[in-house]
N, C-alpha and C positions, 0 to 999 in steps of 0.2 A: 435067227440073226441080223442086225441092222448092217445095210451095205455101204454106209458114208460114213468114213475113216472116225470123225468126230461122233458120230452114234456108238461105233463102235466101242470108243475108248471111254464114253460116257457109260455102256453097258459095263465095263470090266471096272470103272471107279464105283459103280453102283454096288457090285457084287463085293467089292472089298469094303466096302462100307457099311454093306447089309451084315456082313461076317463081324464084324468089327463092332458094330453095335450089337449084335447079338450076344457078344460076350459082356459088354458091360450091362445090359439087364437084366444076365442072367448073373452076373456079381450083385447086383440090387437086389434080384428075389433072396438071393443066398443070406446076404446081411439081414433083410427083414424077416427071413425064416431062424436066422440065428437069435434075434433079439426074442420072437416068440419061443425059442426052445427055453431060454433064459429065465424069460418070465414063468414058464410053466414048470420049471424045474424050481423057481421060488429065491432063486440066489440073486438078492437084489443089487449087490456090489460086481457080480458078471454081467447082470442085465443092463446096468448103468454103463459099463465100460463097453458091452457089444452095442448098446444106443448111439454111442457117440460115434464109433468105428463107423455104425449105419449112416447116421448122419453126413460124415464127411464122404462116402461113398456116393448116397443120393445128389446131394450138392455138387460132387464132381461131374455124375453123369447129367446134371441139371446141365451146369454151365457149357457142356459139348453138346448139348441139342438134343439129347436120345432120349429125353423123358421131359416130359412139358413142365415147367415150374411148379403150376398148383398141383399136378400128380405129385410133385415132390415133396411139395410143402403138405400135403394130405398125407404121403406116408410117414413123414416126419411125425405131425401131429398125432395119428393114431399109437405110434410105438411109443412115442414119448407119453402119450396119456394112461399107456397101459404099464409102463414102468412105474409112472408115478402113483396110479392106484395101487399098485403092488408094496410100494415104499411106505405110502398111507396106511394098508391095510395091515403093514408090519409093527407101525407105531401103536397101535391100539391094544 
């Protein structure tokens, strides 16, 4: 443990931030898994709806600085591509 008062405070803040960021990252992972489940189930309407929710969650976490912008964009791109492939295969 740190001896200087400001360092002790920094350690407390870092711990609090770590726990908060952990919950946000968990939320992102859950949103991604929900889209994957909807795609696997073959429900186009549900997949599109869950995709929009996941994109909002990812954008929110990126704005807070928990996830890098490029990583967020990559996740959204992969999910959107999966949903779009599902919709185009349904049209044939």
